[in-house]
N, C-alpha and C positions, 0 to 999 in steps of 0.2 A: 590820906595819912595813916587810918585806921583799918584799912584793905592792904595798904603796904605792910603794918604790924603783924594783920592775921596772917597773911601769906610767909613771913619769913617764921612767925610762930609755927605756924603748919609745916615747914620744911625744918624746923629745928631739930627735931625729933632724930631724924638722918644724921646731922651733924654731931649731935650728942651723943650717937649710938654707935659712933663711929669704932669700928673692929677692923685691926692689923690683919685679920685673916679674911676679909670678906672679898671674893675675889669674882663677884657676878655684878660691876658695875658696868654700865653702857660707855661704851667710848663716845667721846664725840667723833665724829668723823674727819675733822681738822685738827684733832688733836693729836701730838707727834714726841714719839719717847725719840731722846737724844741721850744715844746711848756711848760710852766711852771708858777706856780702859779706867779711868779716874771715877768722877761720879757722874753721872746722870744728869738731865733736867728735862724739861717740858719746852715743846715748841708748839708752833701755832702754823696750819698751810693755809698761805693766802694766795696763792699763786702753784700750778702746777710747776713750779721750777723754784719755788720760795718757800721758805719756811721765818719766820720772826721768834726770836727767845730775847732772852735779856743777855747784855754783854759780859755778865758775869758768868756767864756758860760759855765761855771759848774753852770748848774741851778738846783733849788732845785725842785722834786717830777716834776721830766722831763717823757715825752711822745714824740715820737718820731711820727711822721705824713706825711706818703708820698703820694704820688700822689694827693694833695691838689694843689686848684687852689686859694679858698676863706678860710683863715680861719675861719671867723666868719660864713661861712655858714654850721650849722651843719647836711644839710641834702645830702652835696655832693656825689656824685657816686664814686667811682673806686679807694676811699682812705685806705689807711690799717696803723693803730695806735698800735703804738709795744712801749713794754716797754722795760727797757735796765737791762743789769746785774751788768755791773759795768763803769766808767768813769776812762781813764787813759789818764792824762794830759802830755806835756813831764817836763821831770824831771830838768829843767832848767829854764821853766817857771815862772816869778812872776808878779805879779800885777802889781808892778813897771816900767814894762816895754814892750814894743811892741815887744820885741824879742821870740823867741821860744813858739810864740802863737798856740798852735797846741793840740789838743785834740783827744782821737779816742773814740767814746763809743759802748761797745758791745752791741746788741741787745739781750732780751732775748728768742728770738725763729726766725729761718730763717723769711724773705720775701718772698713774691712768688713775682717773677719778671715776668712780663709783658708788655703793650705796654705802661703802666703808670707809673711802679714803675721798673728802670734799672738803673745797674750801669755807673757811671764816671770812665776813664779809668786813673790810674796811669802813672807818667812819666817817661820815662828813658832818658830825658834828659830835661834841662832847656829851657823855651819859648824865644827867642832872641829878642832884640828890632822888634817893628813893626808889633810883631805877633799878629793875629784879633784874638779877644778873645770876651765870652758874661759873662755877670756880672750879675748873679741874685739875687732878695732879692721882700721882701713884702713891700710894703707900707703903711703908716698910712693915714686914712681922717685926717688932722690935725683939723675939726672940733670934732673932739672925737679919741680921742689917748686912749685913757681908753678899747678901744674894741679892738677884736684880728684884724690885719691888713686885709684890703678887695682887696687888689689893688697888683697883683703880675705882675711885671713888666721885661722886660730883657732890657739889654743894650749895644751893640755892640762898644767895644773899643779896644784899641791896647797897647801894652806893650811900655812902654818909656823907655827912657836910665836913669840910676842912676843919671849923671849927668841933668838931664830935673827934676827929681822927689828930688836933693838936693834943686835944686832952689826955690824951691815949698815948701818944708822943711826942712828948714836952722836951725830949732832946734832941728831937730831929726838926730839921727845917722842911717841913711841907709845902713845896711849891706849887704853881699852878699846872705846871706840868705831871703835876702827880694826882693819883688817884685815889680813893678808900674805901673799902669795902669792907665788911661785917657788920654785927650785931653789939659786941659789946666792947668798947673800949680798953684796954689792961686786963681783960679778961687771960690770962696766961695759961694755955693748955699746952705741955709741949708733946711731942709726936717727931717721926719722922717723915719729911716728906721729901719729894723729889721737886727740887727748885725751879721757879721760873713758871709756877702757873698763872692760866690765862686765866682773865675775867671777859667771858663773850654776853652781851646783851639783847637778845631779841636776835642772834645770829650776827653780831657784831661784836668782834673784837676792839674793844675799849679799853683793856689794861693789861700789862704782862707784871707778875710779884717780883715787885724789887727789896724789899725787906716784911720783916715779920717778925715779932716778938712773942711766938705763939703757934697756933696750929691752926689754917685757914679752913680746913677741913671741918673742924669743929666751929669755925665760924667767928673765931678771935680777928682783930680788926688788920688788916694786910694794908700796905702802902704799893702802889702798883704805876707802874710807867703810863701816864693818858697817851693811850696809841695818838690821839686826835690833833696833840698836841706837834706829833712828829709827821705828820704826814706827809707834809712836802719833801722830807729827808727820806722818806719811804719811798715815795712814787718815784723823785732824782734818780737816788741808788736802783730800783729795777730798769728804770729806765735805762740809764747807762751803763749797766753792767749785763 
């Protein structure tokens, strides 16, 4: 436990030194920028033909952009832009709940896997408490939130217990199909982030952000859809479509 705390504190300056103008983040090769005429979201490439994200990201006129660090830079190299064939949200998702907040996007063509675009693994088990994970998403320049976000950032945080998570979110029902990551429950640091940030632990996608009252890039505790709980649905959906 002491090692985990030291690891978190070692990475905390990155989270607390959050700079919306920072543009030199390293894009994890599985990360997808889901661009639309409305709001963008973050997704994760889990198959050359499939991206996973939150069901609340059912966006109009969607384009999936892979290998991108700065979405506002139209000249960036090594970027793949792909359309989609269909979007399939979890059958029990409701916009009035943070539960079952998961969606699969089938692309309209296979992506090219390379050094800049590759797959995240899917779990064969749930990430236990204190597992070290990387949460990635884009942030906006608060002086101009109407442009595409220009700051890709990663923060290293750990899985926390359901008990600690419930202490931070007393008005939410934290279910077994959810995962909580962060440092201090209830530490509300506002910022403007792209929704549906993924939590990837040792190369395995363990969570998709479904709710956060604060800023996950500053290590505030967020509630994530636990991917392992939905593996039968994910596998069946990919196989049957």
